[in-house]
Each structure stands twice: as C-alpha cells, then as structure tokens.
N, C-alpha and C positions, 0 to 999 in steps of 0.2 A: 138195386141196382149192381151186375156185374162184377164192377170195380172196387167196392166196398165204399167208396163217396157215399156220400147223402147227397140228395140235391133239395137246393135253399125251397123252404113251403113254407105259405101262411101270409100271414102283414109283416113285411119286412121293408119300412117304410125311408123315406131319403129324409131324412132332416134339417133343416135348415143351417148353417153355418152361421150363430152368430157375431160379432165385431161389434169395437167399441167405435165411438167417434174418431178416435187413433189410427183401426183398421186392426188391432187385437185384436184374437179370439176372446167372446166372452165368455172366461170359461162357466159363470153364474148361472146365466143365462142355458146352455149350454149342457148341462147337469139336470137344469130343471126342464125341459124339453123331452132327454133322454128319461125322465125319472116321467113325465108324464106318457111318454109313447110306451114304453115297460109296464105301466100303469093298467093300460088301455090294452094290452093283448098281445102288443107286439113280438114277433120271432126273432125278429132281429132286427138289424139295420144298414142300410145300404150307405155308407163312409163314403164321401166324394161322391154322391151317386149324380142322379137325374136332374140336380139341382143347381149345377153347371161349378159351382168349385175349385173341383179339382182342377180347371184349366186354369185358373186366375192365381191360387193362393200358394206362397213360397212353401221350399221345403221343408224351414222349419217351423211353422203353423201347421204343413200335414204331419212333422214328428211328436207336436206340442198333444 
C-alpha cells in the first residue's frame, strides 16, 4: 500500500466474550479461547467485533 500501512489479511476471528454468572469477564475462558484460536492459525483477533459485545459491555470491561 502506498501509505505504508498494512491491510488486515488472513484468518481474523471475532472471539466471543465469556462472562461469569455475575456478568464479569471470565478471563480463564477468554485465555483458553484465544490460545485455541492462535494455535489454529489466527492471524489476528477482531475484539468487540461482529459478536455485538461492544454495544453493551461497560468501559471498564473493555479496559480489562
């Protein structure tokens, strides 16, 4: 690309955001999911992507 920026390419899945029963982010399951996706060849991750979480999770949860 002329501007020197790389265009996203390859396998870039949008992982689901696992939550506990109380609504907190379940980091244990999130780590397990990310490890699996990377092991299977993900070239990147589309966080808060097409699964809809971005619209309803809090700013604090996004920061975590």
